[in-house]
C-alpha positions as CSV (number, residue, x, y, z in Angstrom):
1,M,0.0,-0.2,0.0
2,G,1.3,3.1,-1.0
3,M,2.2,5.9,1.4
4,E,0.2,8.5,-0.3
5,D,-2.6,6.4,-0.2
6,H,-2.0,5.9,3.8
7,M,-1.7,9.9,4.3
8,A,-5.3,9.8,2.5
9,N,-6.6,7.2,4.6
10,V,-5.5,9.1,7.9
11,I,-7.0,12.3,6.9
12,D,-10.3,10.0,6.7
13,G,-12.0,10.6,9.9
14,R,-13.4,6.9,9.6
15,N,-10.2,5.2,10.2
16,A,-9.8,7.3,13.4
17,R,-10.9,4.3,15.7
18,R,-8.5,1.7,17.8
19,E,-8.4,-1.8,15.9
20,T,-7.4,-4.9,17.8
21,I,-4.6,-6.9,15.5
22,P,-5.7,-10.6,15.7
23,T,-2.8,-12.9,16.6
24,V,-2.7,-15.1,13.6
25,I,-1.8,-11.4,11.7
26,K,0.6,-10.7,14.3
27,A,2.5,-14.0,13.8
28,A,2.3,-13.5,10.1
29,H,3.6,-10.1,9.9
30,V,7.1,-11.3,12.0
31,R,7.5,-13.9,8.5
32,A,5.9,-10.9,6.4
33,N,9.2,-8.6,7.7
34,E,11.4,-11.3,6.4
35,I,10.2,-11.4,3.3
36,L,9.7,-8.0,2.7
37,N,13.2,-6.9,3.3
38,N,15.0,-10.4,1.8
39,P,16.9,-9.4,-1.2
40,D,15.7,-12.6,-3.4
41,Y,12.5,-10.6,-3.1
42,A,12.5,-7.3,-2.6
43,I,14.5,-4.6,-4.9
44,Q,17.0,-2.7,-3.0
45,A,17.9,0.7,-4.1
46,P,21.6,0.9,-2.9
47,A,22.5,-2.1,-5.6
48,F,21.9,0.7,-8.4
49,I,24.6,3.1,-7.0
50,R,27.0,3.1,-9.9
51,N,30.3,1.9,-9.1
52,G,32.8,1.7,-12.2
53,D,30.9,0.2,-15.0
54,K,28.1,-1.0,-12.4
55,G,25.2,-0.1,-11.3
56,V,23.1,2.8,-12.9
57,Y,22.0,6.1,-10.5
58,P,25.0,8.1,-9.0
59,L,25.3,8.0,-4.9
60,D,24.3,11.5,-4.1
61,E,21.0,10.5,-6.1
62,V,20.3,7.1,-4.5
63,K,21.3,8.6,-1.0
64,G,18.8,11.5,-1.7
65,D,15.9,9.6,-2.2
66,M,16.5,7.2,0.6
67,I,16.9,10.8,2.5
68,E,13.4,11.5,1.0
69,V,12.0,7.8,2.1
70,K,12.7,8.2,5.5
71,R,11.4,11.8,5.8
72,L,8.0,10.4,4.4
73,L,7.9,7.1,6.8
74,D,8.6,9.2,9.7
75,L,5.6,11.6,8.4
76,F,3.3,8.4,8.4
77,E,4.7,7.5,11.6
78,S,3.6,10.7,13.8
79,K,0.7,11.7,12.1
80,A,-1.3,7.8,11.1
81,T,-3.9,6.6,13.8
82,P,-3.7,3.8,15.2
83,Y,-6.1,1.8,12.8
84,E,-3.3,3.5,9.8
85,K,-0.8,1.0,11.8
86,V,-3.1,-1.8,12.0
87,T,-3.8,-1.8,7.9
88,E,-0.1,-1.3,7.2
89,M,0.5,-4.4,8.8
90,F,-2.3,-6.1,7.3
91,A,-1.1,-5.1,3.9
92,Q,2.7,-6.1,4.3
93,V,1.0,-9.6,5.4
94,L,-0.8,-10.0,2.1
95,E,1.8,-8.4,0.1
96,A,4.2,-11.5,1.4
97,I,1.9,-14.1,0.9
98,V,1.4,-12.9,-3.0
99,L,5.6,-12.4,-3.2
100,E,5.3,-15.9,-2.0
101,Q,2.6,-18.1,-3.1
102,S,2.9,-16.5,-7.4
103,E,5.4,-18.7,-7.8
104,L,5.3,-21.3,-4.9
105,G,2.0,-21.9,-5.3
106,N,1.7,-21.1,-9.6
107,W,-1.1,-18.1,-8.2
108,L,-0.3,-16.1,-11.0
109,G,0.9,-19.0,-13.5
110,D,3.9,-20.2,-15.1
111,G,7.1,-18.2,-16.2
112,V,6.1,-15.3,-13.6
113,T,8.6,-13.4,-11.1
114,T,7.1,-11.7,-8.6
115,L,9.6,-8.8,-6.6
116,K,8.3,-6.0,-3.9
117,T,9.5,-2.7,-5.2
118,S,12.4,-0.8,-3.9
119,R,10.5,2.0,-0.5
120,F,10.8,4.7,-3.1
121,D,8.4,3.4,-5.9
122,D,6.4,2.0,-2.9
123,I,6.1,5.5,-1.9
124,K,6.4,7.8,-4.3
125,N,5.1,5.9,-7.1
126,G,2.6,3.8,-5.6
127,V,3.2,0.6,-6.4
128,D,4.1,-2.3,-3.9
129,M,5.1,-5.4,-6.1
130,L,5.9,-5.7,-9.6
131,A,4.9,-9.3,-11.8
132,E,6.8,-10.0,-14.6
133,W,5.4,-12.8,-17.2
134,S,8.4,-14.0,-19.4
135,S,7.8,-16.8,-21.9
136,G,11.4,-17.7,-21.5
137,L,11.8,-18.1,-25.4
138,G,13.5,-14.6,-25.5
139,E,11.0,-12.5,-26.4
140,S,10.2,-9.4,-24.1
141,S,9.0,-9.6,-20.9
142,H,5.5,-8.1,-19.6
143,I,5.3,-6.2,-16.4
144,L,2.4,-5.1,-14.0
145,G,2.4,-3.3,-11.5
146,L,0.2,-4.1,-8.1
147,A,-0.7,-2.2,-5.2
148,V,-2.2,-3.6,-2.4
149,D,-5.5,-2.7,-0.7
150,V,-7.2,-4.2,2.6
151,T,-9.9,-1.3,3.5
152,F,-13.0,-1.5,2.4
153,G,-14.5,1.8,1.4
154,K,-15.7,3.6,-1.7
155,F,-13.4,6.2,-0.7
156,S,-9.9,3.9,-0.8
157,A,-10.8,2.4,-4.0
158,E,-11.9,5.4,-6.2
159,E,-9.2,7.9,-5.2
160,K,-6.5,5.0,-6.1
161,L,-8.4,4.0,-10.0
162,S,-9.0,7.7,-10.4
163,K,-5.1,8.5,-10.2
164,I,-4.6,5.8,-12.7
165,R,-7.4,7.3,-14.7
166,D,-5.6,10.6,-14.1
167,E,-2.4,8.6,-15.4
168,I,-4.1,7.6,-18.8
169,D,-5.9,11.1,-19.5
170,R,-2.1,12.0,-19.6
171,D,-0.7,9.2,-21.5
172,S,1.9,8.9,-18.9
173,L,1.7,5.9,-16.1
174,R,3.8,6.4,-13.5
175,P,7.6,4.7,-13.8
176,I,9.1,2.2,-11.6
177,K,12.5,4.1,-11.0
178,Y,14.4,1.3,-9.4
179,F,13.6,-2.3,-11.8
180,R,15.4,-4.8,-12.7
181,D,14.4,-7.6,-14.7
182,A,13.9,-11.5,-13.6
183,K,16.9,-12.0,-16.2
184,G,19.6,-9.5,-14.9
185,S,19.7,-8.1,-18.5
186,F,18.5,-4.5,-17.5
187,M,18.5,-2.1,-14.3
188,G,17.4,1.5,-14.2
189,T,13.9,3.1,-14.8
190,R,10.9,1.5,-16.5
191,F,8.6,3.6,-17.7
192,H,4.6,3.2,-18.6
193,V,3.9,0.8,-16.4
194,P,0.4,-0.6,-16.1
195,R,-1.1,-0.9,-12.7
196,V,-4.0,-1.9,-11.2
197,I,-5.2,-2.5,-7.4
198,V,-5.5,-5.6,-5.6
199,G,-6.2,-7.4,-2.2
200,I,-8.9,-8.9,-0.2
201,D,-10.6,-7.8,3.3
202,Q,-9.2,-8.2,6.5
203,E,-11.8,-11.3,7.6
204,H,-10.4,-13.0,4.7
205,L,-6.7,-11.9,5.0
206,T,-6.7,-13.5,8.3
207,Q,-8.4,-16.8,7.8
208,L,-5.4,-17.0,4.9
209,A,-2.8,-16.3,6.9
210,S,-3.6,-19.0,9.0
211,L,-3.2,-21.4,6.4
212,W,0.4,-19.8,5.4
213,N,1.4,-19.5,9.4
214,A,0.9,-23.4,9.3
215,R,2.8,-23.7,5.5
216,D,-0.2,-25.6,4.3
217,N,1.3,-25.0,0.7
218,K,-1.3,-27.5,-0.7
219,A,-4.4,-25.9,0.6
220,L,-2.6,-22.7,-0.7
221,A,-2.2,-23.8,-4.1
222,H,-5.5,-24.6,-4.5
223,H,-6.9,-21.4,-2.4
224,P,-9.3,-19.0,-4.0
225,V,-7.4,-16.2,-3.5
226,Q,-5.7,-16.6,-6.5
227,K,-9.0,-16.3,-8.8
228,I,-9.5,-13.3,-6.7
229,L,-6.8,-11.4,-7.2
230,I,-6.4,-12.3,-11.2
231,T,-10.2,-11.6,-11.8
232,E,-9.4,-7.7,-10.1
233,M,-6.2,-7.7,-12.6
234,L,-7.9,-8.7,-15.5
235,T,-11.1,-6.8,-14.7
236,Q,-9.0,-3.2,-13.9
237,S,-6.7,-3.8,-17.6
238,R,-9.6,-4.5,-19.5
239,A,-11.3,-1.5,-18.5
240,M,-8.1,0.5,-18.5
241,L,-7.2,-0.5,-21.7
242,A,-10.6,0.5,-23.0
243,Y,-10.4,3.7,-21.5
244,A,-7.0,4.8,-22.7
245,Q,-8.1,3.4,-26.5
246,S,-11.3,6.0,-26.3
247,K,-8.6,8.9,-25.0
248,G,-6.3,8.3,-28.2
249,S,-3.6,7.2,-25.0
250,E,-1.2,5.1,-27.0
251,K,1.3,4.2,-24.9
252,A,-0.9,3.6,-22.3
253,A,-3.4,1.6,-24.2
254,Q,0.0,-0.8,-25.6
255,S,0.8,-1.5,-22.2
256,Y,-2.3,-2.7,-21.1
257,A,-3.2,-4.5,-24.0
258,E,0.3,-6.5,-23.5
259,I,-1.2,-7.4,-20.1
260,V,-4.8,-8.1,-20.8
261,F,-3.1,-10.8,-23.1
262,V,-1.3,-12.4,-20.7
263,L,-4.0,-12.1,-18.0
264,E,-6.5,-13.5,-20.3
265,T,-4.6,-16.2,-20.9
266,L,-4.1,-17.3,-16.8
267,S,-7.4,-16.6,-16.3
268,E,-8.0,-19.5,-19.2
269,E,-5.6,-21.6,-17.0
270,K,-7.3,-20.7,-13.6
271,A,-11.0,-21.3,-15.0
272,S,-11.2,-24.4,-12.9
273,I,-11.0,-22.6,-9.7
274,G,-13.7,-21.2,-7.7
275,F,-14.5,-18.0,-6.2
276,G,-15.8,-19.7,-3.3
277,A,-17.1,-17.3,-0.3
278,L,-14.5,-14.9,-1.4
279,E,-17.0,-14.0,-4.0
280,Q,-18.4,-11.6,-1.5
281,D,-14.8,-10.2,-0.1
282,A,-16.0,-6.6,0.4
283,V,-12.6,-5.2,-0.9
284,F,-13.1,-7.5,-4.4
285,R,-16.7,-6.1,-4.6
286,S,-15.5,-2.5,-4.3
287,L,-12.8,-2.7,-6.4
288,L,-15.4,-4.2,-9.2
289,S,-17.8,-1.7,-8.8
290,C,-15.5,1.1,-8.6
291,T,-13.8,0.0,-11.9
292,R,-16.9,0.1,-13.8
293,S,-17.8,3.9,-12.1
294,I,-14.4,5.4,-12.8
295,F,-14.2,3.7,-16.0
296,A,-16.8,3.9,-17.3
297,A,-18.6,4.8,-21.4
298,D,-19.7,8.0,-19.8
299,K,-16.4,9.0,-18.7
300,R,-14.6,8.8,-22.2
């Protein structure tokens, strides 16, 4: 969950109440921190510091970005309500589960690599994770940025989706400054990265975390949450593609067209998996509803 979205929710008085953290989420959060700070899962900005013929950015530039990250983190820590801090914990647990199970449980199909973004791209560019699909045959890969939502509320979904719509209007999707591909052949800024919002509500996340804590990978491999995530990604990507085409935003349209093709294939592969009880998930329903509203035909 990007810091800009967190700060917007801090302002929202509805989030001022105190929440109790379930024991299962506390336990999962310990493991989540290990994953989200592991270089195997998370992009590290210092790795991009230029040193001879290696690296990308000057030391002072990377240091400046890290100072800005610390400033925003300190601001969040001082301004956030107890509810906001609890929500951040839930979001990090979902991020870690998706990062691990996308590959271990094949949630996002074969040939996918998922990475936690750098703290800079998380906070400044609103992208929590990257999913990269590659055929392994030498063709260029397809990248999708994922922002995580675990808070039900029309305000939250509308604000996040509206930001993406505004980027499409300008035909300038947010870049990923600290990007490295799965093949290790590119490090630097990746421009025009299509982005969607994914998430489930806190009740269902708590149930998912119980399986994760128990290391029940068999149950996780067949869990309907993967169907929810794919449906969220595909529904939004189709709507954003149609919107970009209607606006004549060629760069955005091309980016989303590539992702729609990948996600349609993935959706077909996962057709045998049902939604189960998650079909009524509050975040899932909110994202679908707001997607229809924000990218509706009359908005074009």
